[in-house]
Structure formats: structure tokens, C-alpha cells
C-alpha positions in Angstrom: 9.7 -11.9 -5.3 13.2 -12.4 -3.1 11.2 -11.6 0.4 8.8 -14.4 -0.4 11.6 -16.7 -0.7 12.5 -16.2 2.8 9.4 -17.4 4.3 9.5 -20.5 5.9 7.1 -23.1 4.9 6.3 -26.3 6.8 3.5 -28.8 6.7 2.0 -31.4 4.3 0.8 -30.4 1.2 -0.9 -32.2 -1.8 1.8 -32.2 -4.5 -0.8 -34.0 -6.8 -2.8 -31.0 -6.6 -1.1 -27.7 -7.2 -4.3 -25.4 -7.3 -5.2 -26.8 -3.9 -1.3 -26.3 -2.3 -1.0 -23.0 -3.6 -4.4 -22.1 -2.1 -3.4 -23.6 1.1 -0.4 -21.7 1.1 -2.2 -18.1 0.2 -4.4 -18.9 3.4 -1.4 -19.9 5.7 1.3 -17.2 4.5 1.2 -13.6 4.0 1.4 -14.1 0.2 -0.8 -13.4 -2.8 -0.8 -15.8 -5.7 -0.6 -14.5 -9.4 -1.6 -16.7 -12.3 -0.4 -15.0 -15.3 -0.8 -18.3 -17.2 -2.0 -21.4 -16.7 1.4 -22.7 -16.5 3.0 -19.4 -15.0 2.1 -18.7 -11.1 4.3 -15.9 -9.1 4.1 -15.4 -5.4 4.1 -12.0 -3.9 3.9 -10.2 -0.6 0.6 -8.4 -0.5 
């Protein structure tokens, strides 16, 4: 979503653990992580 692309992200996230990284971002930012397929993830504002 274009609005999500404007959010600033700072910090250290585990690149080798994408599920953990997405969970951390979901807690830290006003976003919702949607998993359509195991390899297809979208981020939205709630």
C-alpha cells in the first residue's frame, strides 16, 4: 500500500528470520501483515 511505503523504519531486525521480522514490525508500527500465500505477504494500514 502506498501509505505503508511512507512509514519510516529504524532498528535492527533479523534478516534470516522473516516471520520474526514481520511480527516485530507489526508490533512497532501501525501496520497489519497479511499472508495470502506462504511467499506472498502484503502490509497494510489497519
